[in-house]
Backbone as a ProteinNet text record, in pm:
[ID]
protein_1_A
[PRIMARY]
XXXXXXXXXXXXXXXXXXXXXXXXXXXXXXXXXXXXXXXXXXXXXXXXXXXXXXXXXXXXXXXXXXXXXXXXX
[TERTIARY]
19908.7	19867.2	19734.2	19726.1	19603.7	19486.2	19504.9	19396	19350.9	19445.6	19412	19387.1	19444.4	19434	19350.2	19371	19307.3	19169.2	19153.8	19026.7	18911	18930.2	18815	18745.5	18818.6	18747	18676.3	18737.1	18672.8	18544.6	18550.4	18430.7	18323.5	18364.5	18269.9	18204.1	18283.6	18228.4	18130.8	18155.4	18068.2	17950.6	17929.4	17816.4	17846.1	17969.8	18006.7	18017.9	18038.8	18048	18173	18153.2	18264.5	18245.9	18338.9	18324.5	18375.8	18443.6	18507.2	18411.8	18288.8	18197.1	18108.8	18130.2	18051.1	18101.7	18009	18048.2	17929.9	17959.7	17860.1	17875.5	17772.6	17778.6	17755.2	17857.1	17846.5	17786.5	17820.9	17766.5	17749.7	17631.2	17600.8	17679.2	17697.9	17770.6	17686	17755.2	17691.2	17755.6	17712.3	17771.7	17918.2	17954.2	18090.3	18182.2	18126.7	18209.9	18163.8	18259.5	18221.2	18164.6	18101.6	18045.4	18156.4	18124.7	18217.3	18169.2	18257.6	18217.7	18314.8	18262.4	18342.8	18346.2	18460.3	18473.9	18511.4	18416.6	18444.9	18462.1	18410.3	18427.2	18571.9	18639	18781.3	18862.7	18823.6	18891.2	18874.4	18754.6	18729.8	18817.4	18824.7	18909.8	19056	19103.6	19243	19271.4	19178.2	19194.7	19200	19112.2	19112.3	19242.9	19289.3	19416.7	19531.1	19533.3	19639	19637.4	19519.2	19508.1	19558	19523	19567.5	19719.1	19777.4	19922.6	19992.9	19941.8	20003.3	19998.1	19885.6	19874	19970.1	19983.2	20075	20219	20259.2	20395.4	20415.7	20315.9	20324.2	20347.3	20273.3	20287.4	20426.1	20480.4	20613.9	20719.1	20711.1	20808.3	20797.5	20675.3	20655.6	20719.4	20702.5	20762	20914.8	20969.1	21114.6	21169.3	21101.5	21146.4	21140.9	21037.4	21027.8	21143.1	21175	21287.2	21421.4	21438.2	21562	21576.1	21466.3	21473.2	21508	21453	21484.6	21630.2	21683.3	21823.2	21917.7	21878	21961.7	21974.3	21870.9	21876.1	21964.1
8803.4	8673.2	8685.3	8782.7	8798.4	8835	8932.1	8980.2	8876.3	8807.3	8717.5	8572.9	8527.7	8386.5	8364.4	8444	8418.3	8483.4	8606.6	8676.8	8618.4	8568.4	8511.6	8395.5	8298	8193.5	8247.6	8345.9	8405.2	8476.9	8548.9	8614.2	8513.9	8399.4	8293.7	8236.5	8217.3	8167.3	8266.3	8394.1	8497.2	8529.3	8446.4	8468	8568.3	8575.4	8666.9	8811.6	8832.3	8967.5	9037	9156.7	9240.2	9375.4	9410	9530.7	9655.6	9641	9754.9	9869.1	9837.1	9940.9	9998.9	9958.7	10014.4	10154	10247.8	10385	10459.8	10565.9	10654.3	10788.5	10833.6	10959.9	11073.3	11157.4	11270.6	11392.8	11408.7	11521.3	11474.6	11492.1	11446.5	11527.1	11465.7	11531.6	11643	11744.4	11852.3	11857.9	11950.6	11963.2	12004.2	12076.3	12129	12043.1	11972.6	11898.4	11752.8	11660.3	11518.9	11497.2	11382.1	11352.7	11330.8	11360.2	11338.5	11213	11112.8	10984.9	10939.7	10856.6	10788.5	10642.2	10596.4	10462.7	10360.5	10323.8	10229.2	10087.2	10054.7	9922.4	9894.4	9993.2	9978.3	9959.7	10029.3	10012.7	9870.2	9813.9	9676.6	9579.9	9598.5	9511.9	9521.5	9641.8	9661.8	9598.3	9610.1	9550.2	9397.2	9339	9193.5	9148.7	9222.1	9188.9	9193	9296.6	9309.9	9193.6	9156.2	9047	8915.8	8891.5	8768.9	8767.4	8879	8886	8873.8	8941.6	8934.2	8792.2	8723.3	8585.4	8493.6	8514.6	8433	8451.5	8573.8	8601.5	8541	8552.5	8493.7	8343.6	8275.7	8130.5	8093.5	8170.1	8141.7	8160.1	8268.6	8293.6	8185.6	8145.6	8040.2	7909.5	7874.8	7752	7759.6	7875.2	7893.5	7876.6	7932.9	7917.6	7772	7699.5	7557.6	7479.8	7509.6	7441	7474.9	7598	7636.6	7562.1	7544.3	7470.3	7323.9	7264.6	7125.8	7113.3	7209.5	7205.7	7225.1	7302.8	7326.1	7200.7	7116.8	6993.5	6894.2
9304.6	9355.3	9429.8	9516.8	9595.8	9506.2	9419	9334.4	9232.9	9171.1	9060.6	9101	9212.4	9248.1	9374.7	9475.9	9604.6	9615.7	9569	9584.7	9503	9380.7	9308.6	9381.2	9437.7	9513.3	9637.7	9703.7	9820.6	9777.8	9666.3	9614	9577.1	9523.7	9488.7	9613.4	9718.5	9845.1	9907.5	9887.4	9942.8	9850.8	9750.9	9660.9	9551.6	9508.4	9400.9	9446.9	9575.1	9628.8	9576.4	9524.6	9479.8	9546.3	9632.3	9711.5	9642.2	9528	9462.3	9431.7	9396.1	9350.9	9460.2	9584.4	9693.9	9726.5	9730.7	9762.2	9819.5	9889.4	9946.4	9877	9810.7	9737.3	9836.3	9853.4	9945.3	9876.3	9748.6	9672.1	9528.6	9475.9	9340.4	9236.7	9121.2	9012.3	8952	8906	8831.7	8694.1	8613.8	8480.8	8487.7	8591.6	8602.3	8688	8786.1	8880.9	8890.5	8906.8	8924.9	9065.1	9084.6	9215.6	9318.5	9442.6	9553.3	9625.7	9633.3	9692.4	9799.8	9886.4	9987.2	9944	9892.4	9833.6	9940	10022.8	10130	10077.9	9962.9	9904.8	9869.4	9813.6	9782.2	9909.5	10016.1	10145	10197.4	10183.2	10227.4	10148	10015.5	9932.6	9973.2	9995.4	10034.1	10169.9	10262.4	10394.4	10385.7	10307	10289.8	10224.7	10123.6	10059.2	10160	10243.3	10343.1	10441.9	10487.6	10584.5	10523.2	10397.5	10330.4	10315.8	10273	10255.8	10390.8	10493.1	10625.9	10680.8	10662.4	10710	10635.1	10505.2	10425.5	10471.8	10493.3	10541.3	10679.8	10765.8	10899.3	10891.3	10803.7	10790.6	10738.2	10644.7	10591.2	10700.4	10775.7	10883.1	10990.2	11022.2	11121.8	11076.2	10950.6	10896.8	10894.7	10859.6	10859.9	11001.1	11100	11238.4	11283.1	11240.9	11274	11212.1	11087.3	11021	11086.8	11131.2	11200.1	11331.9	11405.6	11531.9	11507.6	11403.3	11369.9	11329	11256.3	11211.7	11330.1	11428.5	11545.5	11630.9	11633.4	11713.3	11645.8
[MASK]
+++++++++++++++++++++++++++++++++++++++++++++++++++++++++++++++++++++++++

């Protein structure tokens, strides 16, 4: 849900920003070994996904608690 439905409009609002490919090359690739990278873009995407999911769960729990209080009255 987050990846396919929520993130595309957010990316559109941010000017088509896609953080997946952001990385810092620590050591360049050689013929024998691949490059060593720090993939901070993937970390940013994962963090944004987590915040969206956490906020969604918070809103659902808040609404359930409101409905329980109304039912108790």
